[in-house]
Phi, psi and omega in degrees: 000141181274089181296322183299319179296314179296316181297317179291325178295322178293322180297315181294320181292322179296321180290348175283350175071013180293322183294341180285345181287124185296321181295323177298315181299311183292324177303316184281331175292317177295321177299318179296315180299314181295323178295315180297322178294318177296324184266010186307318183295321177294324178294314178298318183294319185290320184284333177292318179296328184284314175205041172053041176275122186287167184298316183298309181298323180296317180291315182298313192257351181236284190295321180299322179293322179291315175304315179297324178294319177296314179300323179300314184284326177297329181275324190247359189294322182299318178290318183293324184275353182284135179306138183259122180277132178235172180296147178254126183299152182302323182292346182254006179278152352281133180181180180231150178237134182223159170242118176258145182255104181262138171292152185283318180140236181269120182247158177237123175247120176254111185275173180248158184279335188288323171231078194289336174277303184302311188277358173254315183282324183299310178295327176297320178301315179298320179295321178294313184297327179280352172099026181258169164263168188209129166260129185247129174242091180291162174295144178275348184297310170277085195294325182291321177290327174301318180293319182289324176295319177299317180297315184295317183280307189291332180275351187234351176232145178294142185294339178279002176243302178228134178204134178263126175263122178269155178135190185238222184297319179300318181293319179295316180300318178297315180297324182291350179281342182277152181272076175290166177269346176195138172239132180239117184237136174238127181168208185275157176299326179298313176288330175302325178296321179295315179297319181296319182294316179298316184293324182298332180295333178248014182051042179272128177292144189228136162252128180242117173257105189248231184198215180138187183266102185269122185275150169235125184247133179236120181256168184293345181275353185291155166280097189298324179297311179295316182300318182295316181299313185285326179291316177301316180297315181291326180284321187257005170301137176062031179065024182079004183266066182227126187298333182254014175298145170303117185279323181211159186245127175250112187233136180300135191304321188291338181247002184302311183302315180295317183294318178296324177296322177294322178296318180295324175295319178294321178298319179291327179294316185285330175066075180272059183275165182295123181094353177301135184300332184263015181224120185273163172276170173286145192300323179199173186297323181298315177288327176300313179292321181300310183297313180299329180293344180270350185274125173261105187301331179292345182249004178281127181245357176198142178078218179097351178281155181204160179223106184294331180297319183257004184054042181261130169237122182293146174307128189234128177252128176246124183253165179059034180279146177252167179290342180270350184298149178307323183295344181261003187259351177211164176293130185287311177055045180190179189277051177237126180241104175284142181239128176240128176271156178215163179247327183241123182301314181301318182299319183287327175294321178293327177297318176296317181298328181293335182272185175296146182292122184282158178292326184217159172213142184231138178230128172251107185196154172244014180264117187295325179293321178295317178299315185296318182294319177303311187290320187274331186261331187257128175270122178207163185299305179190177181176196183218150169250120182067033170193176175225148171071332192297341177300334182290345188274349185269129176281000185250003175239138178287139175246120179178172181259190179210143181063233181292344181267002172145171179227126177085177182206173177203191185095127177060223183301329184288330175290318178301316180293323181301321183257021179232153167258129179269104187264122180276132179226131171247125175250117184258149170284167177256014181229160170070021180277128175289155185257023187292337185271356181258143176297158000284147180272134184229168177296329179291317177297320176299320178300313181286328176302313180294335180279329185260342183271000000 
């Protein structure tokens, strides 16, 4: 495929200024939504073939979020794109100050395999809403979803506006050589470094949505029944293959026996058996083997079963885990939950702070001081108190990481800003200007300068 031709055609189309038209953007957002709805059955079939993700989970965690993002922009795009009048400093009077929101240009969105629709289409929606063209590179690991995304986009939109590139590492490597106006990548910190390095060669701005070991803390003040239910759902959704899933559990020692018992009850109630419609398989054999390699069978207190033929790993709880265990040295990204008990809340917060900044953090507590300390002392991308994952669903909250877990954010207005340049404009009158900034400089002018600046 001639990547250079597609890139150049998008550059030329962007320079025609058609994408700056708000009606054009909204028309294409609505067209995309309608196409996805018409193609829903094919989308469900493709993702099920890739890793047995069921229809309900696909709608809940993928398509519904994309639809909501489109609806947000259809409702708010006129307001978001309108130049914003701001205060004008005294030194700039008489005059007016504005912020204009300009699209960046030709953008590249590199999607992730674990939520192949949501994590590919949502940033693309933000790029469209902000007035850009977009080249989309879905992950090649869920091969069927890659093909269906290419069919939906490439058969219904001109390639000089939106185009899906199929392929793997060679194709991505080739794309990263081009001087895009923005690159948006979702994936691991390791690959994020490669993308960041490639972008730096062309001074291309980058948003990186990465991952890390996201902690979940349960204190003795928590509603243990609710905590167990919400923690089990958030951890084992999508087979544990969620970048913001609780990676490990820190539970106060005095309530650990009861809480682990409640977790086991919830796991049995939900029935994460091999072939269950609400439980996906692991994406491929390499990840299957990697996850099993993190399991210490001597510490397993629930689960541990697996089926290599169906790439199934049963939800597995490991107790009496230490910070030095292999399972605590990397992001698990699978259905294994290590449990570490603690006695002092402050100690466990300091331990989290010592590590890389996580993409998410979760606290189950009714103690206001505990809540306050987590939020004020621990740096993390985003999270929940008394729930898991749900912060990602809001169009009114930025989603993104910090440090090793990512750079930048998106969703709703924040996605619009991510794919926009905030251009500062001062409009001055041609009358009434004081002459203090012009030579000759005098003590009197210095006196007034110090007052107004």
